[in-house]
Backbone as a printed PyTorch tensor [residue, N CA C, xyz], in Angstrom:
tensor([[[-11.3910,   8.3380,   8.6090],
         [-10.2880,   8.3820,   7.5450],
         [ -9.9650,   7.0880,   7.2520]],

        [[ -9.8560,   6.5190,   6.1130],
         [ -9.2600,   5.1380,   5.9370],
         [ -7.9670,   5.1100,   5.3580]],

        [[ -7.3620,   6.2760,   4.6890],
         [ -6.0890,   6.3460,   4.1570],
         [ -5.0280,   6.3800,   5.3230]],

        [[ -3.9980,   5.5630,   5.2940],
         [ -2.9230,   5.7130,   6.2190],
         [ -1.7460,   6.2980,   5.8510]],

        [[ -1.4460,   7.4150,   6.4600],
         [ -0.2970,   8.1530,   6.0170],
         [  0.9980,   7.3550,   6.4820]],

        [[  1.9180,   7.4290,   5.6210],
         [  3.2100,   6.9110,   5.7220],
         [  4.3690,   7.6350,   5.7450]],

        [[  5.2350,   7.5440,   6.3510],
         [  6.5580,   8.4620,   6.2800],
         [  7.7140,   7.5510,   6.9090]],

        [[  8.9590,   8.0040,   6.6790],
         [ 10.0450,   7.3860,   7.0900],
         [ 11.2080,   8.6940,   7.5780]],

        [[ 11.9600,   8.2350,   8.3190],
         [ 12.7920,   9.4460,   8.7130],
         [ 14.1460,   8.8060,   9.3030]],

        [[ 15.2440,   9.6010,   9.1170],
         [ 16.5480,   9.2910,   9.4780],
         [ 16.6570,  10.1830,  10.8860]],

        [[ 17.6640,   9.7040,  11.8730],
         [ 17.7940,  10.3090,  13.0130],
         [ 18.0010,  11.8670,  13.0110]],

        [[ 18.4080,  12.3860,  11.8160],
         [ 18.4410,  13.8230,  11.5900],
         [ 17.3070,  14.4310,  11.3070]],

        [[ 16.2500,  13.7480,  11.0400],
         [ 14.8340,  14.3790,  10.6250],
         [ 13.8280,  13.8330,  11.7140]],

        [[ 14.4200,  13.3470,  12.9650],
         [ 13.3880,  12.9400,  13.9780],
         [ 12.4360,  14.0230,  14.3450]],

        [[ 13.1830,  15.4270,  14.5930],
         [ 12.3080,  16.5320,  14.9040],
         [ 11.2650,  16.8970,  13.9530]],

        [[ 11.5900,  16.9450,  12.9310],
         [ 10.6320,  17.0830,  11.8110],
         [  9.4540,  15.9440,  11.8040]],

        [[  9.9350,  14.5840,  11.9160],
         [  9.0110,  13.5440,  12.1030],
         [  8.0630,  14.1570,  13.0900]],

        [[  8.5820,  14.2050,  14.2850],
         [  7.8140,  14.4000,  15.5020],
         [  6.7300,  15.7960,  15.0750]],

        [[  7.0540,  16.6300,  14.5070],
         [  6.2180,  17.7040,  14.0370],
         [  5.1930,  17.3590,  13.3180]],

        [[  5.4620,  16.4230,  12.3120],
         [  4.4530,  15.7860,  11.4920],
         [  3.4630,  14.9410,  12.2920]],

        [[  3.9560,  14.2540,  13.2120],
         [  3.1900,  13.4150,  13.8810],
         [  2.0880,  14.0280,  14.6600]],

        [[  2.6200,  15.2180,  15.2460],
         [  1.7940,  15.9700,  16.0650],
         [  0.7310,  16.5740,  15.2760]],

        [[  0.9140,  17.0520,  13.9150],
         [  0.0010,  17.5130,  13.1450],
         [ -1.1940,  16.5250,  12.6990]],

        [[ -0.4040,  15.3930,  12.4000],
         [ -1.4670,  14.1590,  12.2460],
         [ -2.5670,  14.1170,  13.3410]],

        [[ -2.0070,  13.8410,  14.4650],
         [ -2.6310,  13.7740,  15.9230],
         [ -3.8460,  14.8140,  15.9430]],

        [[ -3.3000,  16.1680,  15.5050],
         [ -4.3090,  17.2830,  15.8020],
         [ -5.2790,  17.0550,  14.6220]],

        [[ -5.1690,  16.5270,  13.6660],
         [ -6.2210,  16.3300,  12.5060],
         [ -6.9080,  15.0600,  12.2950]],

        [[ -6.6280,  14.2130,  13.2410],
         [ -7.2030,  12.9780,  13.3230],
         [ -6.9040,  12.0620,  12.2090]],

        [[ -5.6130,  12.0600,  11.7120],
         [ -4.9670,  11.2800,  10.6120],
         [ -4.0710,  10.3390,  11.2790]],

        [[ -3.9850,   8.8870,  10.9660],
         [ -3.3080,   7.7610,  11.4560],
         [ -1.9700,   7.9430,  10.5560]],

        [[ -0.7520,   7.9400,  11.2470],
         [  0.4360,   8.1370,  10.6700],
         [  1.1150,   6.8240,  11.0230]],

        [[  1.8630,   6.1630,  10.0590],
         [  2.5930,   4.9090,  10.2120],
         [  4.1270,   5.4580,   9.9500]],

        [[  5.0310,   5.1450,  10.7210],
         [  6.5100,   5.7070,  10.4200],
         [  7.4330,   4.6180,  10.6450]],

        [[  8.5610,   4.7920,   9.9380],
         [  9.6010,   3.9280,   9.7890],
         [ 10.9710,   4.6530,   9.9330]],

        [[ 11.6460,   4.5320,  11.0230],
         [ 12.8820,   5.1430,  11.2380],
         [ 13.9660,   4.2050,  10.2990]],

        [[ 14.9970,   4.8760,   9.9350],
         [ 16.1490,   4.1360,   9.2700],
         [ 17.2320,   4.9830,   9.3420]],

        [[ 18.3890,   4.3020,   9.1740],
         [ 19.4940,   5.0840,   9.2360],
         [ 19.9070,   5.5850,   7.8090]],

        [[ 20.5590,   6.8410,   7.8180],
         [ 20.8630,   7.4110,   6.6120],
         [ 21.9360,   6.7740,   5.8740]],

        [[ 21.6040,   6.7090,   4.4560],
         [ 22.6640,   6.1740,   3.5920],
         [ 23.8610,   6.9770,   3.4120]],

        [[ 23.8700,   8.3880,   3.6540],
         [ 24.7920,   9.2850,   3.4450],
         [ 24.5460,  10.0990,   2.1540]],

        [[ 23.3810,   9.6370,   1.5350],
         [ 23.2000,  10.4220,   0.2600],
         [ 21.4640,  10.8860,   0.2660]],

        [[ 21.2180,  12.1360,   0.0160],
         [ 19.9430,  12.4800,   0.0040],
         [ 19.2050,  11.7150,  -0.9870]],

        [[ 19.7020,  11.5650,  -2.2030],
         [ 19.0640,  10.6730,  -3.1580],
         [ 18.7390,   9.5000,  -2.7320]],

        [[ 19.6200,   8.8390,  -2.4400],
         [ 19.6590,   7.3510,  -2.0110],
         [ 18.4670,   7.3050,  -0.7680]],

        [[ 18.6170,   8.1860,   0.0410],
         [ 17.5550,   8.2880,   1.1930],
         [ 16.1960,   8.1210,   0.6400]],

        [[ 15.8850,   8.8140,  -0.2720],
         [ 14.6660,   8.9920,  -1.0590],
         [ 14.2470,   7.6680,  -1.5950]],

        [[ 15.0480,   6.6740,  -1.7880],
         [ 14.9110,   5.4280,  -2.0210],
         [ 13.8890,   4.5540,  -1.1940]],

        [[ 13.9170,   4.9300,  -0.0430],
         [ 13.0930,   4.4190,   1.1680],
         [ 11.6310,   4.4350,   0.8090]],

        [[ 11.1170,   5.3230,   0.1160],
         [  9.8460,   5.5440,   0.0270],
         [  9.0260,   4.2970,  -0.5120]],

        [[  9.3880,   3.7570,  -1.6620],
         [  8.3830,   2.4020,  -1.9350],
         [  8.7130,   1.4600,  -0.9440]],

        [[  9.7200,   1.2440,  -0.4270],
         [  9.9480,   0.1260,   0.6600],
         [  9.0990,   0.3640,   1.7980]],

        [[  9.1550,   1.7520,   2.3350],
         [  8.1540,   2.0010,   3.5360],
         [  6.7400,   1.9120,   3.0510]],

        [[  6.3170,   2.1360,   2.1280],
         [  4.8370,   2.0660,   1.5300],
         [  4.5390,   0.6110,   1.6550]],

        [[  5.5620,  -0.3640,   0.9160],
         [  5.3980,  -1.5610,   0.9880],
         [  5.0440,  -2.4260,   2.4010]],

        [[  5.7930,  -1.7690,   3.1270],
         [  5.7470,  -2.2670,   4.5330],
         [  4.5990,  -1.9000,   5.2410]],

        [[  4.1630,  -0.7690,   4.8350],
         [  2.9450,  -0.1800,   5.6490],
         [  1.8170,  -1.0270,   5.1170]],

        [[  1.7300,  -1.3300,   3.7870],
         [  0.5940,  -2.0590,   3.2810],
         [  0.6880,  -3.4650,   3.6720]],

        [[  1.7800,  -3.9610,   3.8830],
         [  1.8230,  -5.4300,   4.5040],
         [  1.1890,  -5.5680,   5.8500]],

        [[  1.5020,  -4.4060,   6.6500],
         [  1.1730,  -4.3720,   8.1260],
         [ -0.3430,  -3.9430,   8.0100]],

        [[ -1.0310,  -3.3250,   7.2810],
         [ -2.2800,  -2.6720,   7.2110],
         [ -2.9660,  -3.1400,   5.8670]],

        [[ -3.3250,  -4.5250,   5.7720],
         [ -3.9320,  -4.7980,   4.5060],
         [ -5.2080,  -4.3870,   4.1500]],

        [[ -5.4320,  -4.0240,   2.9860],
         [ -6.7650,  -3.4700,   2.7080],
         [ -7.0190,  -1.9540,   2.9550]],

        [[ -5.7780,  -1.2400,   3.1150],
         [ -5.9820,   0.1390,   3.5230],
         [ -5.4100,   0.8500,   2.4370]],

        [[ -5.5810,   1.9060,   1.7830],
         [ -4.9160,   2.8060,   1.0710],
         [ -3.9280,   3.5520,   1.8790]],

        [[ -2.9380,   3.7890,   1.0900],
         [ -1.6930,   4.4870,   1.8430],
         [ -1.0880,   5.6660,   1.1940]],

        [[ -0.7540,   6.6820,   1.9130],
         [ -0.1070,   7.7390,   1.3260],
         [  1.1650,   8.3060,   1.9330]],

        [[  2.1780,   8.3470,   1.1500],
         [  3.4440,   8.6520,   1.4750],
         [  3.4180,  10.2350,   1.7660]],

        [[  4.0240,  10.5750,   2.9880],
         [  4.0410,  11.9970,   3.0470],
         [  5.5740,  12.2430,   3.6900]],

        [[  6.1650,  13.2500,   2.9680],
         [  7.6750,  13.3770,   3.5360],
         [  7.6780,  13.8880,   5.0810]],

        [[  8.6290,  13.4060,   5.6560],
         [  8.6470,  13.6460,   7.2730],
         [  8.5680,  15.2130,   7.4080]],

        [[  9.2520,  16.0240,   6.5870],
         [  9.2720,  17.4130,   6.9220],
         [  7.7230,  18.1450,   6.6570]],

        [[  6.9570,  17.3510,   6.1040],
         [  5.5280,  17.9980,   5.9700],
         [  4.8500,  18.2970,   7.1320]],

        [[  3.6580,  19.0300,   7.2170],
         [  2.7710,  19.2890,   8.1820],
         [  1.5110,  19.4180,   7.5740]],

        [[  0.6170,  18.7570,   8.3800],
         [ -1.0510,  18.8240,   8.1280],
         [ -1.5650,  19.9640,   8.5340]],

        [[ -2.1080,  20.6540,   7.7470],
         [ -2.9730,  21.9900,   8.1190],
         [ -4.4100,  21.6830,   8.2240]],

        [[ -4.9810,  20.5140,   7.9210],
         [ -6.1410,  20.1640,   7.9100],
         [ -6.4730,  18.7370,   7.9400]],

        [[ -7.3030,  18.0760,   8.1880],
         [ -7.5930,  16.4970,   7.9110],
         [ -7.5870,  16.5300,   6.6370]],

        [[ -6.7920,  15.2150,   6.3010],
         [ -6.6480,  15.0490,   4.7090],
         [ -7.9320,  14.3470,   4.2500]],

        [[ -9.0240,  14.7440,   4.2620],
         [-10.1970,  13.8910,   3.8630],
         [-10.2010,  13.5080,   2.4070]],

        [[ -9.5800,  14.4310,   1.4900],
         [ -9.7540,  14.2140,   0.2670],
         [ -8.9170,  13.1650,  -0.3790]],

        [[ -7.9500,  12.7070,   0.2400],
         [ -7.4620,  11.2450,   0.1690],
         [ -8.3750,  10.2070,  -0.1440]],

        [[ -9.2220,  10.0640,   0.8900],
         [-10.1640,   8.9530,   0.6620],
         [-11.0160,   8.9480,  -0.6210]],

        [[-11.3830,  10.1010,  -1.0460],
         [-12.0750,  10.3330,  -2.4500],
         [-11.4410,   9.7520,  -3.4370]],

        [[-10.2860,   9.3440,  -3.2960],
         [ -9.4250,   8.9320,  -4.4610],
         [ -9.6630,   7.2000,  -4.5700]],

        [[-10.1480,   6.8080,  -3.4060],
         [-10.2750,   5.2320,  -3.3270],
         [-11.5380,   4.8850,  -4.3880]],

        [[-11.1880,   4.0200,  -5.1670],
         [-12.1100,   3.5420,  -6.3090],
         [-12.0240,   4.3530,  -7.4440]],

        [[-11.2980,   5.4380,  -7.4410],
         [-11.2120,   6.4150,  -8.6080],
         [ -9.8770,   6.2790,  -9.2620]],

        [[ -8.9220,   6.0120,  -8.5130],
         [ -7.4160,   5.6300,  -8.8810],
         [ -6.7520,   4.6330,  -8.2910]],

        [[ -5.7640,   4.2810,  -9.1050],
         [ -4.6190,   3.2400,  -8.4880],
         [ -3.5700,   4.0950,  -7.5930]],

        [[ -3.0180,   5.0320,  -8.3270],
         [ -1.9180,   5.7110,  -7.6890],
         [ -2.0540,   7.2710,  -8.1920]],

        [[ -1.7000,   8.1600,  -7.1110],
         [ -1.8680,   9.5220,  -7.5640],
         [ -0.6210,  10.2300,  -6.8630]],

        [[ -0.2050,  11.1720,  -7.6240],
         [  0.8590,  12.1260,  -7.2470],
         [  0.8580,  13.3530,  -8.0190]],

        [[  1.4960,  14.2830,  -7.4810],
         [  1.5030,  15.7790,  -8.1290],
         [  2.3760,  15.8520,  -9.2310]],

        [[  1.9430,  16.3890, -10.3590],
         [  2.7130,  16.8600, -11.4330],
         [  2.6470,  18.1400, -11.5240]],

        [[  3.9570,  18.9260, -11.7710],
         [  4.0490,  20.3250, -12.1330],
         [  3.6230,  20.7270, -13.4460]],

        [[  2.4040,  21.2920, -13.5560],
         [  1.6210,  21.6650, -14.9280],
         [  2.6660,  22.1470, -16.0260]],

        [[  3.6300,  23.3560, -15.4160],
         [  4.3400,  23.8530, -16.3530],
         [  5.5940,  23.0960, -16.9270]],

        [[  5.9920,  22.1710, -16.0480],
         [  7.3770,  21.3340, -16.3700],
         [  6.9280,  20.0790, -16.5950]],

        [[  5.7040,  19.3080, -16.2400],
         [  5.4140,  17.9690, -16.2130],
         [  6.3740,  17.2010, -15.3780]],

        [[  7.0720,  17.9580, -14.4400],
         [  7.9350,  17.0100, -13.3650],
         [  7.0000,  16.5520, -12.3610]],

        [[  7.3500,  15.2140, -12.1470],
         [  6.8070,  14.2760, -11.2240],
         [  7.2660,  14.7250,  -9.7110]],

        [[  6.4210,  14.7560,  -8.8190],
         [  6.8270,  15.1320,  -7.3440],
         [  6.3960,  14.1610,  -6.5800]],

        [[  7.3230,  13.5200,  -5.4450],
         [  7.1170,  12.3860,  -4.8190],
         [  6.7450,  12.6600,  -3.4370]],

        [[  6.7360,  13.7130,  -3.0330],
         [  6.5020,  14.2880,  -1.4930],
         [  5.2710,  13.8600,  -1.0190]],

        [[  4.1820,  13.6290,  -1.7930],
         [  2.8710,  12.9280,  -1.4150],
         [  2.6230,  12.0600,  -2.5300]],

        [[  2.3560,  10.7220,  -2.0260],
         [  2.0990,   9.7380,  -3.1440],
         [  0.9410,   8.8790,  -2.6330]],

        [[ -0.4550,   8.8110,  -3.3430],
         [ -1.1860,   7.9600,  -2.6140],
         [ -1.3810,   6.7040,  -3.4380]],

        [[ -1.5550,   5.7260,  -2.8800],
         [ -1.7820,   4.2750,  -3.4190],
         [ -3.1270,   3.6110,  -2.8980]],

        [[ -3.7500,   2.8100,  -3.9330],
         [ -4.8660,   2.1290,  -3.6070],
         [ -4.2190,   0.7780,  -2.6560]],

        [[ -5.0320,   0.0820,  -2.0450],
         [ -4.5180,  -0.8660,  -1.0650],
         [ -4.0030,  -2.0150,  -1.6810]],

        [[ -4.2200,  -2.2770,  -3.0460],
         [ -3.8430,  -3.4980,  -3.5900],
         [ -2.7840,  -3.1100,  -4.7660]],

        [[ -1.9260,  -2.0880,  -4.6750],
         [ -1.1240,  -1.6690,  -5.7600],
         [  0.3950,  -1.9910,  -5.5990]],

        [[  0.4940,  -3.1980,  -5.1240],
         [  1.9680,  -3.7670,  -4.8180],
         [  2.8480,  -3.6360,  -5.9460]],

        [[  2.4130,  -3.8630,  -7.2800],
         [  3.2680,  -4.0640,  -8.3580],
         [  3.6420,  -2.6230,  -8.7430]],

        [[  3.1330,  -1.5570,  -8.6310],
         [  3.6670,  -0.3080,  -8.4770],
         [  4.8400,  -0.0970,  -7.7010]],

        [[  4.7970,  -0.3560,  -6.5280],
         [  5.7440,  -0.2070,  -5.5980],
         [  7.0910,  -1.1290,  -5.8610]],

        [[  6.7110,  -2.2220,  -6.3530],
         [  7.8600,  -3.2330,  -6.5530],
         [  8.6220,  -2.5500,  -7.8200]],

        [[  7.8540,  -2.1720,  -8.7810],
         [  8.5770,  -1.6530,  -9.9540],
         [  9.3370,  -0.1760,  -9.8300]],

        [[  8.8280,   0.6610,  -8.8790],
         [  9.3800,   1.9780,  -8.3650],
         [ 10.6010,   1.6330,  -7.6910]],

        [[ 10.5960,   0.7590,  -6.6740],
         [ 11.7430,   0.1960,  -5.7780],
         [ 12.7550,  -0.3280,  -6.8600]],

        [[ 12.3670,  -1.2130,  -7.7340],
         [ 13.4140,  -1.8850,  -8.6840],
         [ 14.1990,  -0.9460,  -9.4360]],

        [[ 13.4960,   0.1070,  -9.9300],
         [ 14.1060,   1.0730, -10.8850],
         [ 14.9520,   1.9420, -10.1740]],

        [[ 14.9920,   1.9750,  -8.7700],
         [ 15.9080,   2.7740,  -8.0280],
         [ 17.3200,   1.9780,  -7.6550]],

        [[ 17.0210,   0.7000,  -7.5510],
         [ 18.2430,  -0.1500,  -7.1470],
         [ 19.5280,   0.2180,  -7.7400]],

        [[ 20.6220,   0.3060,  -6.8820],
         [ 21.8640,   0.5820,  -7.4750],
         [ 22.0950,   1.8520,  -8.0360]],

        [[ 21.0470,   2.9670,  -7.9980],
         [ 21.3460,   4.0980,  -8.6050],
         [ 21.5660,   5.2080,  -7.6880]],

        [[ 21.8720,   6.3540,  -8.1640],
         [ 21.7710,   7.7080,  -7.3740],
         [ 20.5980,   8.3500,  -7.7190]],

        [[ 19.7940,   7.8630,  -8.4270],
         [ 18.5230,   8.5200,  -9.1670],
         [ 17.7650,   9.1560,  -8.1230]],

        [[ 17.1740,  10.3340,  -8.2420],
         [ 16.3870,  10.8570,  -7.4850],
         [ 14.8480,  10.2250,  -7.3720]],

        [[ 14.3350,   9.6170,  -6.4770],
         [ 13.1600,   8.8420,  -6.6980],
         [ 11.9140,   9.2630,  -7.4570]],

        [[ 11.6150,  10.6870,  -7.5010],
         [ 10.6470,  10.9780,  -8.2910],
         [ 10.9280,  11.2890,  -9.7110]],

        [[ 12.2320,  10.9040, -10.1200],
         [ 12.2900,  10.6870, -11.5940],
         [ 12.0330,   9.3420, -12.2320]],

        [[ 11.6890,   8.4170, -11.2360],
         [ 11.4750,   7.1200, -11.6110],
         [ 10.2300,   6.6550, -11.3730]],

        [[  9.2920,   7.4570, -10.6250],
         [  8.1210,   7.2200, -10.1960],
         [  7.0900,   6.9510, -11.3770]],

        [[  7.1180,   7.9250, -12.4760],
         [  6.2720,   7.6680, -13.6360],
         [  6.6770,   6.6930, -14.5070]],

        [[  7.7920,   5.9010, -14.1900],
         [  7.8730,   4.6980, -14.8880],
         [  7.3220,   3.2690, -14.3700]],

        [[  6.8900,   3.1530, -13.1960],
         [  6.0640,   2.1420, -12.5320],
         [  4.7190,   2.5090, -13.0060]],

        [[  3.9300,   1.2730, -12.8370],
         [  2.7060,   1.2140, -13.1040],
         [  1.9140,   0.2750, -12.3700]],

        [[  0.7580,   0.4050, -12.0450],
         [ -0.0680,  -0.6930, -11.1980],
         [ -0.7540,  -1.4560, -12.1610]],

        [[ -0.0920,  -2.5360, -12.8410],
         [ -0.5750,  -3.3580, -13.7850],
         [ -1.6970,  -4.5100, -13.0780]],

        [[ -0.8460,  -5.2540, -12.3950],
         [ -1.6460,  -6.2520, -11.5000],
         [ -2.0860,  -5.9530, -10.2680]],

        [[ -3.2420,  -6.6070,  -9.9270],
         [ -3.7630,  -6.2180,  -8.8060],
         [ -4.0470,  -7.5280,  -8.0010]],

        [[ -3.9250,  -7.2860,  -6.7740],
         [ -4.0820,  -8.4150,  -5.5590],
         [ -5.3300,  -8.5710,  -5.0780]],

        [[ -6.1110,  -9.7810,  -5.2340],
         [ -7.3850,  -9.7900,  -4.7210],
         [ -7.4060, -10.9030,  -3.6970]]])
């Protein structure tokens, strides 16, 4: 599997992160994790997603990355993530009935830094829920 799974967690979510890490290990998926201190706000804690993804991409150049919330569990190897490579720059789930963007799982091609920068900048200084701003970012420039 080429896609690197990425998560971040506060001390209060460590047990959930450990459960995710075990499920990744059981299904042969590599997980990169970033611990951080809580901001005291659930909404602002979500702002760590683009920063964690950027850091994972810097540390693992050339690999696609996929954010997975720390309270997730893998039930099977996530082999379909690698099928996105070459077909998409960014992928996340959109609720069909409401068109609501969900950011619990966000896949990015290995060179989509501009998307993450735009997403992170859209959240600076706000209490905005991270998934409300994800649709405004775009992967316009590519790093070669």
